[in-house]
C-alpha positions, -999 to +999 in steps of 0.1 A: -166-247-452-198-263-458-178-287-472-154-295-438-186-296-414-202-321-439-177-341-438-174-336-398-209-350-395-207-376-424-174-384-400-197-387-366-226-406-379-199-435-396-184-435-358-215-435-343-231-464-362-198-484-356-202-479-323-235-486-316-232-519-340-210-526-315-224-527-289-253-546-303-229-574-313-216-573-278-251-574-265-257-609-284-227-627-284-229-665-272-227-665-236-213-701-222-232-727-205-224-747-173-234-777-189-206-767-215-177-791-214-152-765-216-169-753-183-175-780-167-136-793-170-125-758-151-156-757-125-172-728-141-205-712-119-229-686-131-226-673-098-197-676-079-215-680-042-227-715-059-194-733-067-184-764-047-156-757-021-147-793-016-145-797-052-128-765-055-105-755-025-087-728-039-118-705-046-120-679-025-149-659-016-147-623-034-130-639-065-154-638-096-147-631-135-149-595-132-123-592-109-104-617-130-071-614-154-085-636-183-120-613-183-123-599-215-151-571-204-150-540-180-154-549-142-185-528-145-202-555-176-228-585-164-211-603-194-180-605-209-151-624-225-126-650-214-095-659-230-103-692-221-136-698-237-128-676-270-164-656-283-181-673-252-189-646-232-190-659-191-211-640-167-193-615-146-205-626-115-187-666-125-165-683-112-137-710-131-109-731-114-083-706-141-092-677-117-065-656-122-041-675-139-019-660-166 
């Protein structure tokens, strides 16, 4: 019994530390800048409400990265991955002209 308890504790510590390190790595991931050429090519804005509606008439209020099919985070995350931008994270409140395309 002692051996299985020890194995359980060691396994639990390993899992907990892995989860903690994953969260730290995600929090430290590089964030996409509006000045990035890839971001500019699709009109990315960190705050959807600031989208220039004359340049992007397809923008509709309520659209943002957190409810886009390309967003790789949870709807409750402030930042998350995007299929368009590789390892860079986008703001959940953001928007780009590729919204929902997939």
